[in-house]
C-alpha positions as a LaTeX table, in Angstrom:
\begin{tabular}{lrrr}
\hline
Residue & $x$ (\AA) & $y$ (\AA) & $z$ (\AA) \\
\hline
Met1 & $-85.32$ & 237.79 & 122.77 \\
Lys2 & $-87.49$ & 240.59 & 123.43 \\
Phe3 & $-89.67$ & 240.89 & 126.59 \\
Ser4 & $-92.50$ & 243.10 & 127.26 \\
Ala5 & $-93.32$ & 245.41 & 130.08 \\
Gln6 & $-96.15$ & 243.06 & 131.17 \\
Gln7 & $-93.93$ & 240.02 & 131.07 \\
Ile8 & $-91.20$ & 241.65 & 133.09 \\
Ala9 & $-93.78$ & 243.00 & 135.67 \\
Asp10 & $-95.48$ & 239.54 & 135.95 \\
Phe11 & $-92.02$ & 237.91 & 136.61 \\
Leu12 & $-90.98$ & 240.63 & 139.20 \\
Gln13 & $-94.40$ & 240.97 & 140.64 \\
Gly14 & $-94.23$ & 244.59 & 140.02 \\
Glu15 & $-96.67$ & 247.37 & 139.03 \\
Ile16 & $-96.95$ & 249.00 & 135.58 \\
Ile17 & $-97.07$ & 252.73 & 135.10 \\
Gly18 & $-97.28$ & 253.21 & 131.22 \\
Asp19 & $-97.64$ & 251.08 & 128.18 \\
Pro20 & $-97.54$ & 247.44 & 129.19 \\
Gln21 & $-96.89$ & 246.21 & 125.64 \\
Val22 & $-93.44$ & 248.14 & 125.21 \\
Thr23 & $-90.68$ & 245.59 & 124.72 \\
Val24 & $-87.00$ & 245.53 & 125.50 \\
Asp25 & $-84.17$ & 243.30 & 124.11 \\
Asn26 & $-81.08$ & 244.91 & 126.30 \\
Leu27 & $-80.16$ & 246.67 & 129.44 \\
Ser28 & $-78.83$ & 250.13 & 130.18 \\
Lys29 & $-77.61$ & 252.48 & 132.69 \\
Ile30 & $-80.25$ & 255.20 & 133.39 \\
Glu31 & $-78.30$ & 258.07 & 132.16 \\
Glu32 & $-77.27$ & 256.16 & 129.06 \\
Gly33 & $-80.43$ & 254.76 & 128.37 \\
Thr34 & $-81.52$ & 254.12 & 124.86 \\
Pro35 & $-85.11$ & 252.76 & 123.13 \\
Gly36 & $-85.58$ & 249.28 & 123.44 \\
Thr37 & $-83.67$ & 248.98 & 126.75 \\
Leu38 & $-84.50$ & 248.51 & 130.53 \\
Ser39 & $-82.92$ & 250.53 & 133.16 \\
Phe40 & $-83.39$ & 250.97 & 136.75 \\
Leu41 & $-83.41$ & 253.69 & 139.62 \\
Ala42 & $-82.01$ & 252.39 & 142.88 \\
Asn43 & $-79.87$ & 255.62 & 144.09 \\
Pro44 & $-81.56$ & 258.77 & 144.85 \\
Lys45 & $-78.53$ & 260.54 & 143.27 \\
Tyr46 & $-79.68$ & 259.52 & 139.89 \\
Thr47 & $-83.25$ & 260.40 & 140.25 \\
His48 & $-82.85$ & 263.38 & 137.89 \\
His49 & $-81.87$ & 261.13 & 135.05 \\
Ile50 & $-85.32$ & 259.39 & 135.01 \\
Tyr51 & $-86.96$ & 262.60 & 133.63 \\
Asn52 & $-84.88$ & 262.47 & 130.32 \\
Thr53 & $-83.72$ & 258.95 & 130.01 \\
Gln54 & $-84.35$ & 257.28 & 126.49 \\
Ala55 & $-84.83$ & 253.73 & 127.98 \\
Ser56 & $-87.99$ & 252.19 & 127.44 \\
Ile57 & $-88.58$ & 250.65 & 130.73 \\
Val58 & $-87.29$ & 251.76 & 134.18 \\
Leu59 & $-87.39$ & 249.69 & 137.44 \\
Val60 & $-88.21$ & 251.95 & 140.45 \\
Arg61 & $-89.17$ & 251.46 & 144.17 \\
Arg62 & $-92.88$ & 251.23 & 144.74 \\
Asp63 & $-92.92$ & 254.45 & 146.65 \\
Phe64 & $-91.40$ & 256.47 & 143.75 \\
Val65 & $-93.65$ & 259.49 & 142.94 \\
Ala66 & $-92.62$ & 261.47 & 139.67 \\
Glu67 & $-92.25$ & 265.18 & 139.79 \\
Glu68 & $-92.19$ & 265.65 & 136.25 \\
Lys69 & $-93.48$ & 264.06 & 132.89 \\
Ile70 & $-91.64$ & 260.70 & 132.25 \\
Ser71 & $-91.61$ & 259.15 & 128.76 \\
Ala72 & $-90.47$ & 255.65 & 130.02 \\
Thr73 & $-92.69$ & 253.03 & 131.17 \\
Leu74 & $-92.07$ & 252.48 & 134.82 \\
Ile75 & $-92.36$ & 249.06 & 136.73 \\
Lys76 & $-92.71$ & 249.60 & 140.58 \\
Val77 & $-90.85$ & 247.03 & 142.51 \\
Asp78 & $-89.90$ & 246.49 & 146.17 \\
Asp79 & $-86.16$ & 246.62 & 145.57 \\
Pro80 & $-84.89$ & 247.63 & 142.04 \\
Tyr81 & $-81.41$ & 246.51 & 142.22 \\
Ser82 & $-82.52$ & 243.06 & 143.56 \\
Cys83 & $-84.80$ & 242.79 & 140.58 \\
Leu84 & $-82.20$ & 243.84 & 138.25 \\
Ala85 & $-80.03$ & 240.91 & 139.60 \\
Leu86 & $-82.82$ & 238.66 & 138.95 \\
Leu87 & $-83.44$ & 239.73 & 135.35 \\
Leu88 & $-79.72$ & 239.60 & 134.79 \\
Asn89 & $-79.42$ & 235.93 & 136.12 \\
Leu90 & $-82.43$ & 235.25 & 133.66 \\
Val91 & $-80.36$ & 236.53 & 130.82 \\
Ser92 & $-77.18$ & 234.77 & 131.64 \\
Gln93 & $-79.12$ & 231.30 & 132.08 \\
Ala94 & $-80.35$ & 232.16 & 128.37 \\
Met95 & $-76.84$ & 232.59 & 127.01 \\
Pro96 & $-75.17$ & 229.63 & 125.31 \\
Gln97 & $-73.35$ & 227.46 & 127.88 \\
Lys98 & $-70.00$ & 226.01 & 127.32 \\
Lys99 & $-70.21$ & 221.96 & 127.39 \\
Gly100 & $-67.68$ & 218.93 & 126.92 \\
Lys101 & $-63.97$ & 218.53 & 127.21 \\
Glu102 & $-61.54$ & 220.66 & 124.95 \\
Ser103 & $-58.26$ & 219.45 & 124.03 \\
Pro104 & $-55.46$ & 219.36 & 125.09 \\
Ile105 & $-56.57$ & 218.63 & 129.08 \\
Tyr106 & $-54.90$ & 216.27 & 131.67 \\
Val107 & $-57.22$ & 214.35 & 134.03 \\
Ala108 & $-55.70$ & 211.88 & 136.20 \\
Ala109 & $-57.09$ & 208.18 & 135.84 \\
Ser110 & $-57.98$ & 208.39 & 139.52 \\
Ala111 & $-60.05$ & 211.46 & 139.23 \\
Gln112 & $-64.05$ & 211.23 & 139.54 \\
Ile113 & $-65.67$ & 213.64 & 137.19 \\
Ser114 & $-69.38$ & 213.81 & 135.99 \\
Glu115 & $-70.38$ & 213.69 & 132.16 \\
Ser116 & $-71.99$ & 217.27 & 132.74 \\
Ile117 & $-68.76$ & 218.81 & 133.28 \\
Tyr118 & $-67.15$ & 221.53 & 131.00 \\
Ile119 & $-63.27$ & 221.23 & 130.83 \\
Gly120 & $-61.39$ & 224.10 & 128.82 \\
Ala121 & $-58.24$ & 223.58 & 126.88 \\
Phe122 & $-54.88$ & 223.32 & 129.00 \\
Ala123 & $-56.72$ & 222.57 & 132.34 \\
Tyr124 & $-54.95$ & 220.02 & 135.02 \\
Ile125 & $-56.92$ & 217.81 & 137.40 \\
Gly126 & $-55.27$ & 215.75 & 139.86 \\
Glu127 & $-55.24$ & 212.39 & 141.51 \\
Asn128 & $-58.09$ & 211.44 & 143.52 \\
Thr129 & $-60.15$ & 214.65 & 142.93 \\
Arg130 & $-63.85$ & 214.42 & 142.62 \\
Ile131 & $-65.67$ & 217.06 & 140.86 \\
Gly132 & $-69.50$ & 217.23 & 141.12 \\
Glu133 & $-72.32$ & 217.95 & 138.42 \\
Asn134 & $-72.72$ & 220.90 & 135.93 \\
Val135 & $-69.31$ & 222.33 & 136.78 \\
Lys136 & $-67.50$ & 224.65 & 134.45 \\
Ile137 & $-63.40$ & 224.49 & 134.38 \\
Tyr138 & $-62.25$ & 227.23 & 132.23 \\
Pro139 & $-58.75$ & 226.80 & 130.30 \\
Gln140 & $-55.70$ & 226.98 & 132.12 \\
Val141 & $-57.18$ & 226.09 & 135.43 \\
Phe142 & $-54.98$ & 223.85 & 137.76 \\
Ile143 & $-57.00$ & 221.47 & 140.28 \\
Gly144 & $-54.31$ & 219.63 & 142.61 \\
Asp145 & $-54.58$ & 216.08 & 144.24 \\
Asp146 & $-57.50$ & 215.13 & 146.68 \\
Val147 & $-59.58$ & 218.15 & 145.82 \\
Leu148 & $-63.38$ & 217.92 & 146.35 \\
Ile149 & $-65.64$ & 220.25 & 144.10 \\
Gly150 & $-69.31$ & 220.50 & 144.52 \\
Asp151 & $-72.27$ & 220.80 & 141.66 \\
Asn152 & $-72.40$ & 224.05 & 139.83 \\
Val153 & $-69.32$ & 225.42 & 140.73 \\
Ile154 & $-67.56$ & 227.92 & 137.94 \\
Leu155 & $-64.01$ & 228.22 & 137.83 \\
Tyr156 & $-62.74$ & 231.06 & 135.40 \\
Pro157 & $-59.62$ & 230.87 & 133.49 \\
Gly158 & $-56.30$ & 230.47 & 135.53 \\
Val159 & $-57.77$ & 229.61 & 138.79 \\
Lys160 & $-55.47$ & 227.53 & 141.03 \\
Ile161 & $-56.69$ & 225.01 & 143.73 \\
Tyr162 & $-53.86$ & 223.37 & 145.87 \\
Gln163 & $-54.37$ & 219.90 & 146.90 \\
Gly164 & $-56.73$ & 218.63 & 149.58 \\
Cys165 & $-59.06$ & 221.92 & 149.23 \\
Arg166 & $-62.76$ & 221.83 & 149.20 \\
Ile167 & $-65.05$ & 223.89 & 147.32 \\
Gly168 & $-68.89$ & 223.79 & 148.06 \\
Asn169 & $-71.96$ & 223.64 & 145.72 \\
Asn170 & $-72.61$ & 227.08 & 143.61 \\
Cys171 & $-69.15$ & 228.57 & 144.35 \\
Ile172 & $-67.52$ & 230.97 & 141.54 \\
Leu173 & $-64.02$ & 231.62 & 141.51 \\
His174 & $-63.05$ & 234.41 & 139.03 \\
Ala175 & $-59.67$ & 234.53 & 136.96 \\
Gly176 & $-56.33$ & 234.05 & 138.78 \\
Ala177 & $-57.87$ & 233.12 & 142.18 \\
Val178 & $-55.47$ & 231.14 & 144.31 \\
Ile179 & $-56.97$ & 228.80 & 146.72 \\
Gly180 & $-54.64$ & 226.70 & 149.19 \\
Ser181 & $-51.35$ & 228.42 & 148.55 \\
Asp182 & $-48.84$ & 228.13 & 151.64 \\
Gly183 & $-49.52$ & 229.96 & 154.65 \\
Phe184 & $-46.72$ & 232.43 & 155.46 \\
Gly185 & $-45.33$ & 230.78 & 158.49 \\
Phe186 & $-41.63$ & 230.73 & 159.23 \\
Ala187 & $-39.69$ & 230.29 & 162.49 \\
Pro188 & $-36.63$ & 232.46 & 163.17 \\
Gln189 & $-33.45$ & 230.10 & 163.57 \\
Asn190 & $-29.95$ & 231.30 & 163.83 \\
Gly191 & $-30.38$ & 234.70 & 162.35 \\
Glu192 & $-32.59$ & 233.05 & 159.59 \\
Tyr193 & $-36.19$ & 231.96 & 158.99 \\
Ala194 & $-37.10$ & 228.15 & 158.57 \\
Lys195 & $-40.37$ & 227.32 & 156.80 \\
Ile196 & $-43.00$ & 225.74 & 158.94 \\
Pro197 & $-44.98$ & 223.25 & 156.64 \\
Gln198 & $-48.65$ & 224.13 & 155.93 \\
Ile199 & $-50.38$ & 220.64 & 156.21 \\
Gly200 & $-53.86$ & 222.07 & 156.37 \\
Asn201 & $-56.42$ & 223.02 & 153.55 \\
Val202 & $-58.89$ & 225.85 & 152.65 \\
Ile203 & $-62.83$ & 225.01 & 152.74 \\
Leu204 & $-65.28$ & 227.09 & 150.80 \\
Glu205 & $-68.46$ & 226.50 & 151.81 \\
Glu206 & $-71.49$ & 226.82 & 149.47 \\
Asn207 & $-72.38$ & 229.84 & 147.52 \\
Val208 & $-69.06$ & 231.52 & 148.04 \\
Glu209 & $-67.62$ & 234.04 & 145.23 \\
Ile210 & $-64.18$ & 234.71 & 145.10 \\
Gly211 & $-62.98$ & 237.71 & 142.95 \\
Ala212 & $-59.95$ & 238.00 & 140.53 \\
Asn213 & $-56.54$ & 237.39 & 141.69 \\
Thr214 & $-57.59$ & 236.77 & 145.25 \\
Thr215 & $-55.66$ & 234.23 & 147.31 \\
Ile216 & $-56.39$ & 232.04 & 150.18 \\
Asp217 & $-53.74$ & 230.53 & 152.07 \\
Arg218 & $-53.97$ & 227.05 & 153.31 \\
Ser219 & $-53.70$ & 226.53 & 157.33 \\
Thr220 & $-50.80$ & 225.50 & 159.17 \\
Met221 & $-53.08$ & 222.57 & 160.58 \\
Gly222 & $-56.86$ & 222.34 & 160.31 \\
Ser223 & $-58.56$ & 224.47 & 157.87 \\
Thr224 & $-58.82$ & 228.07 & 156.53 \\
Ile225 & $-62.56$ & 228.49 & 156.39 \\
Ile226 & $-64.81$ & 230.81 & 154.18 \\
Arg227 & $-68.30$ & 230.25 & 155.44 \\
Lys228 & $-71.48$ & 229.90 & 153.23 \\
Gly229 & $-72.42$ & 233.01 & 151.08 \\
Val230 & $-69.35$ & 234.80 & 151.60 \\
Lys231 & $-68.36$ & 237.23 & 148.70 \\
Leu232 & $-64.79$ & 238.66 & 148.25 \\
Asp233 & $-63.75$ & 241.01 & 145.79 \\
Asn234 & $-60.56$ & 241.15 & 143.75 \\
Leu235 & $-56.98$ & 241.31 & 144.92 \\
Ile236 & $-57.97$ & 240.17 & 148.64 \\
Gln237 & $-55.28$ & 238.31 & 150.75 \\
Val238 & $-56.64$ & 236.10 & 153.38 \\
Ala239 & $-53.97$ & 234.44 & 155.57 \\
His240 & $-53.66$ & 230.93 & 157.08 \\
Asn241 & $-56.22$ & 229.80 & 159.72 \\
Val242 & $-58.42$ & 232.51 & 158.98 \\
Glu243 & $-62.29$ & 232.29 & 159.30 \\
Ile244 & $-64.82$ & 234.40 & 157.60 \\
Gly245 & $-68.46$ & 234.01 & 158.59 \\
Glu246 & $-71.44$ & 233.35 & 156.56 \\
His247 & $-72.91$ & 236.21 & 154.36 \\
Thr248 & $-69.87$ & 238.59 & 154.88 \\
Val249 & $-68.52$ & 240.86 & 152.07 \\
Met250 & $-64.95$ & 242.02 & 151.62 \\
Ala251 & $-64.02$ & 245.13 & 149.04 \\
Ala252 & $-60.88$ & 245.02 & 146.97 \\
Gln253 & $-57.20$ & 245.03 & 148.32 \\
Ala254 & $-58.66$ & 244.17 & 152.02 \\
Gly255 & $-56.24$ & 241.81 & 153.92 \\
Ile256 & $-56.56$ & 239.66 & 156.96 \\
Ala257 & $-53.64$ & 238.36 & 158.99 \\
Gly258 & $-53.27$ & 234.70 & 160.07 \\
Ser259 & $-55.70$ & 233.08 & 162.71 \\
Ser260 & $-58.14$ & 236.05 & 162.74 \\
Lys261 & $-62.12$ & 235.14 & 162.81 \\
Val262 & $-64.31$ & 237.64 & 161.09 \\
Gly263 & $-68.11$ & 237.20 & 162.08 \\
Ser264 & $-71.04$ & 236.78 & 159.85 \\
His265 & $-72.98$ & 239.31 & 157.73 \\
Ser266 & $-70.14$ & 241.91 & 157.90 \\
Met267 & $-69.10$ & 244.32 & 155.39 \\
Ile268 & $-65.49$ & 245.51 & 155.32 \\
Gly269 & $-64.36$ & 248.18 & 152.93 \\
Gly270 & $-61.60$ & 248.33 & 150.35 \\
Gln271 & $-57.74$ & 248.25 & 151.54 \\
Val272 & $-58.88$ & 247.46 & 155.21 \\
Gly273 & $-56.03$ & 245.55 & 156.99 \\
Ile274 & $-56.99$ & 243.18 & 159.81 \\
Ala275 & $-54.29$ & 242.23 & 162.24 \\
Gly276 & $-53.55$ & 238.54 & 163.19 \\
His277 & $-55.15$ & 236.50 & 166.18 \\
Ile278 & $-58.08$ & 239.03 & 166.63 \\
Gln279 & $-61.76$ & 238.32 & 166.56 \\
Leu280 & $-64.39$ & 240.64 & 164.87 \\
Gly281 & $-67.88$ & 240.15 & 165.92 \\
Asp282 & $-71.14$ & 239.75 & 163.62 \\
Arg283 & $-72.64$ & 242.77 & 161.73 \\
Val284 & $-69.37$ & 244.62 & 161.81 \\
Thr285 & $-68.78$ & 247.35 & 159.18 \\
Ile286 & $-65.78$ & 248.68 & 158.61 \\
Gly287 & $-64.81$ & 252.00 & 156.44 \\
Ala288 & $-62.26$ & 252.08 & 153.46 \\
Gln289 & $-58.53$ & 251.99 & 154.46 \\
Ser290 & $-59.12$ & 251.29 & 158.11 \\
Gly291 & $-56.77$ & 249.43 & 160.36 \\
Ile292 & $-57.92$ & 246.93 & 162.69 \\
Pro293 & $-55.37$ & 245.99 & 165.59 \\
Asn294 & $-57.74$ & 244.60 & 168.13 \\
His295 & $-60.93$ & 242.82 & 168.91 \\
Leu296 & $-64.25$ & 244.15 & 167.74 \\
Pro297 & $-67.58$ & 243.52 & 169.36 \\
Asp298 & $-70.81$ & 242.69 & 167.40 \\
Gly299 & $-72.69$ & 245.43 & 165.41 \\
Val300 & $-69.98$ & 248.08 & 165.56 \\
Thr301 & $-69.15$ & 250.68 & 162.60 \\
Val302 & $-65.44$ & 251.53 & 162.59 \\
Met303 & $-63.23$ & 253.88 & 160.53 \\
Gly304 & $-59.67$ & 255.06 & 160.53 \\
Tyr305 & $-56.05$ & 253.84 & 161.61 \\
Pro306 & $-56.54$ & 252.81 & 164.03 \\
Ala307 & $-60.01$ & 252.11 & 163.59 \\
Val308 & $-62.35$ & 254.10 & 165.86 \\
Pro309 & $-66.12$ & 254.54 & 165.91 \\
Ala310 & $-67.01$ & 256.14 & 162.63 \\
Lys311 & $-68.84$ & 259.28 & 164.21 \\
Asp312 & $-65.53$ & 259.89 & 166.07 \\
Phe313 & $-63.41$ & 259.30 & 163.00 \\
Ala314 & $-65.79$ & 261.93 & 161.14 \\
Arg315 & $-65.63$ & 264.37 & 163.81 \\
Thr316 & $-61.80$ & 264.11 & 164.15 \\
Thr317 & $-61.55$ & 264.58 & 160.30 \\
Val318 & $-63.54$ & 267.98 & 160.70 \\
Tyr319 & $-61.26$ & 268.99 & 163.39 \\
Ile320 & $-57.90$ & 268.19 & 161.27 \\
Lys321 & $-59.42$ & 270.52 & 158.57 \\
Gln322 & $-59.67$ & 273.31 & 160.94 \\
Leu323 & $-56.18$ & 272.85 & 162.39 \\
Pro324 & $-54.57$ & 275.65 & 159.88 \\
Lys325 & $-57.46$ & 278.11 & 161.32 \\
Leu326 & $-57.01$ & 277.21 & 164.66 \\
Asn327 & $-53.10$ & 277.51 & 164.64 \\
Asp328 & $-53.64$ & 281.01 & 163.15 \\
Glu329 & $-56.02$ & 281.91 & 165.99 \\
Val330 & $-53.32$ & 280.55 & 168.67 \\
Arg331 & $-50.40$ & 282.75 & 167.22 \\
Ser332 & $-52.86$ & 285.66 & 167.32 \\
Leu333 & $-54.03$ & 285.00 & 170.78 \\
Arg334 & $-50.36$ & 284.60 & 171.78 \\
Lys335 & $-49.20$ & 287.73 & 170.20 \\
Glu336 & $-51.91$ & 289.68 & 172.02 \\
Leu337 & $-50.85$ & 288.03 & 175.31 \\
Glu338 & $-47.38$ & 289.11 & 174.83 \\
Glu339 & $-48.43$ & 292.72 & 174.32 \\
Leu340 & $-50.58$ & 292.58 & 176.98 \\
Lys341 & $-47.80$ & 291.23 & 179.47 \\
Lys342 & $-45.39$ & 294.27 & 178.08 \\
Leu343 & $-48.22$ & 296.67 & 179.17 \\
Leu344 & $-48.61$ & 295.35 & 182.53 \\
Asn345 & $-44.76$ & 295.29 & 182.86 \\
Lys346 & $-44.64$ & 298.99 & 182.00 \\
Asp347 & $-47.38$ & 299.81 & 184.85 \\
\hline
\end{tabular}
């Protein structure tokens, strides 16, 4: 399906600079643009590509001012990246949607499912489970007993949801995600470790997205809770009794130990490790590969291990790079000092 620059601008409430009748039927990166595609410029580091891109239409910020001639038609918007997301959602909704029930599948007699559901082959749905409207369950998904799943949920291939867990409306769980596996609870007894039964569950509130192969452990008692709007990347470990505040995002390979609380609207970089039984405030930003052993107040930005204020970490990194030079200078000064001592002793 083709769309004109005028149609796109009307949808995004943007301003056209160029030919309003030019059409596109695909998307492209600005550096790889080809005729008939729409691209976007959100990162200033890519600005130089706009002057030679072959894309027919480019989304730019409203304050963008060209310094050279541009062949593409521009559509000026408040936020090109957000507008691209709107267009991608539009394209996604126009794509063919999976429907019906494939075979073979297992659905327990006591399970309650709607007629609008899609269930892929080799899926399993347990006893007393209730599933809402317009849910898509791709092949090889396991849903245990007593699970509640809201409306418009997507469970991609191989997702596993253990018994008693709750999945809110509009959640997306990517391939291999595991929700409700046992928390890592063991008690030392006579030189061995005895398993502590994990009898709680996991609650995902609405509009949560869980990346591929991410695991969220069920609580020992009560619930492990992922609040509304949280976005977790691939390969993340969330331990038992953790709570992640609403609209927080975490990048890949991060991990949160048991019973820690992460505030709302926080940003956690890749490979961050958060210790157990601590509390992080709201709007916290943590740089990649940082270690967090203690509580953090609202609004701080930290980096390093153990994590320190980001400016201190950057300053320390500069000093570390200068250590070889400083070491040479200290040796030279020590040598000069020894020579001065010898001269003084002679006198």
